C-alpha positions, 0 to 999 in steps of 0.5 A: 484447495482452500487455505488461509492467507494474510494481506497487510496494509497501512493502518486505516486502510483495512476496510478498503482492503476488505472491500478489495478482497471481497471483490477478488472472490476471497472467502472468510475475510476477517479484518484486523489491525494492519491487515486482513485475513482471508481464505481461498485457493492459491489462485486467489492469493496470486490474484491478490498480489497482482490486483490489490491496490491497498495491500503491502504484502500477501502472506502464506502463513506457515506456522505459529507458536509461543515465543516469549524468549529467545530460546522459545523463538529458536525452538519454534522456528526449528519445528517448521518444515524449512527443508520443504520451503527453501532449496539449495541456491535460494537466498533468504531474509527475515522481516519482523514486527511486534514484540514479546516480553523477552523479545523487544529488539526487532533486529535480534528477533530477525537474526535469531529466526535466520539462525534457526532456519539456517541451522535446520537446513545445514543439519537436514540438507547439508547447505547453508543459504545466503542472506540477501536483504535487498531481493531475497528469493524467500522473505520470511515475515514474522509477527510477535503479539501477545506471547505468540509468533506467527511466521509467513512467506511473502508471495511477492517479495518487495512491498506491493506498494512499491509500484516502480513508478516513483522516478522523482519525489518531493518531500514526504511522498504519500505511500502508493497503497495509502493513496489508493485507499484514499481513492477508494474512500473518496467514493469516486467511481472512476467515470467522471473527471478528477483533479488533484490541485496539490499533487506533490509527486503525483501519487494520488493522481496516478493511483486514481488513473490506475483505478479508473483505467482498471489497471492491476497495479502490479500486473506486470510484477514478477513475484518471489513465489515464481522462483520457488521450486515447490510452486513455480510451475503451477504458479506460472500457469496460473499467473499467465492466465491472470495477467492475460485476464487483467490486461484485457479489462483495461479501459480508457479513464476520464480526464485526470488533472494534477497541479501544484504551485511548486515547479519541482512537484510539477516535474516530479509528477510528470516524470512519475506519470510517464514511468507509470504509463498513465496520462495526466494533464499536469500544470503549475497552479495555486490550489486556491485558484482551482478551476471547475471540472466539466462536467463536475467531478472529483477533487482529491487533495493531500493538503500540506501539513506545513512543510511546503508553506512559506515561513509563518508557522501555524497561523499561515497554515490555517490561513491557507486552509481557510482560503482553500475552503473558500475557493473549493466552495465555488465548485458547485456540484463537485465532490472533494476528498481531503487528507490532512495531518493537521488538527487545525484543518477542519475548523479552518477549512470552513466546509462541513464534511459529508459522512464519517471522517476516516483516520489513516496513518501516513507512516507515523503520522495520524491523518484524517480523510474528510469527504465533501459534497460542494 
């Protein structure tokens, strides 16, 4: 049976998520801000949980209603079939985004929704579910927009971008789903060598390795919906078949190199690559001394925004960009995708980008992705 689903993603990753969903066989794909709606049987939504690289959540919509006040919110939640969705012994939590005219405090919205659900279950089923904000059996996701509240259940539970391989980090790590979007936007097909010469904690290189090996980023994850009595038995059969199918498609990726001038970053990348079970050739080196790939391949860079340079401020950052551009211009036949959060980057880098610039958001930071043919 076809029904509607919704996948959320980092801002700016919507076109990449749209492409991914089409590749999974989703129908009725409609991108919006911060996510993409799609239709299909439940098997497509379950595949999305395992195989989407750029998604944060895959949601099962359960209702929408007008909510401009606390009373409207409470009443709207009460009208949904919670006794069919939550059973005794299950824990729950609420995650809310957006706001309405009379509902501007996210924590209050979450509390009000929780109270309404608990009241319904106590009155109709005679039990009061416990709240578990860390690992709930049922995560209710609410979004307020333009006077309406939409409620969904999260099929996976924990954010899909939390792959579980980030054993060590350096300052301001790139979220996995955004790194995957950068890989997709780079145009790299996963068959030529790849190098990240400012690897930080290794997220870009690891996501590139997962992409090139065709490994499902969450293929081994246990989903929340596998613990839902109303769907568990059918989902178990579907997911077992999907996991077997996804495991069988894995291939050997090309050589992938990661380097950084910071020793802590190098060690973080090595630790995270081991946790992700991917093979990276990791070394300590300055990005301005980047060696060519043989054969020429792809460069992926999330360049420093200033926090990892020595004291000297904006002038030194621009000097670094200029020197990096001069070094990469020598890598004839290569392609490069560079993510930057600095307004000084493009002019200082000194290389004309190929194709349109893409704006993405690294948390609250507005970044631009530039593609180059060197």
